[in-house]
C-alpha angles and dihedrals in degrees: 000000000000091000091054091051091050092047093047090049090048095047092043092052093045091048091052092048094045092047095049100037104011087238133105099207124226089231086068103039102039096055089041091055091049093044089049092053093046093048092049091050089051090049091046095245100106093128095057093040091050090048093050092045090052092047090048091052091045094049093042092049092053092048092046091050087052090050093241095124141005127265092251087058089054093049088047089056089053094047091048089050091053091049099041106034126226105303099041092044092050093051089044092055094043092050090042093054091049089051091048089050094050090046091049092050090047091051093049092048092049090052092045091241098115093109091066095057097093092048095048093043089052092047091052094049092047087046091061089069094050104034100027113200097354128099116268110258093232105028110050138106092263095054116106112268093015116160109227139170138185110268096202090070099059089038088056089050090049087053091054089049093049090048093050095042097031102102088055095048101036 
């Protein structure tokens, strides 16, 4: 139960910071990573926590290199992995990605740009073979008119979903 409270506090604080400033600060993620690893050692689950933290950092790094999220979001994924352990982290990420996709489609629909989604998605996928792990030059968060959203918010929603549905999934 303590890990759930720590994870909720971390994700909630990150969501507020990301919503307000579009940043997840290091002063939040670095101590959370250390606390998560320490708490997992105390609870005897240091291996699963370390594996989830490493997976979080790896997934976050790839998404950051592609320009899909910020470096703070990548570090948040690692910190949540350390706090939650492998299974809860996986389901939090899965639900968070679904929430992010729903939020993105809603934003595109609100801005009347939903019709461009198949074209842009195709260009991004084709761009991976050309540009590798670099942001697409025309379709990235820094491009003029790009539709962006703070990733920590849907990730926090994903955490809530994983905690609520966790006993059924894990």
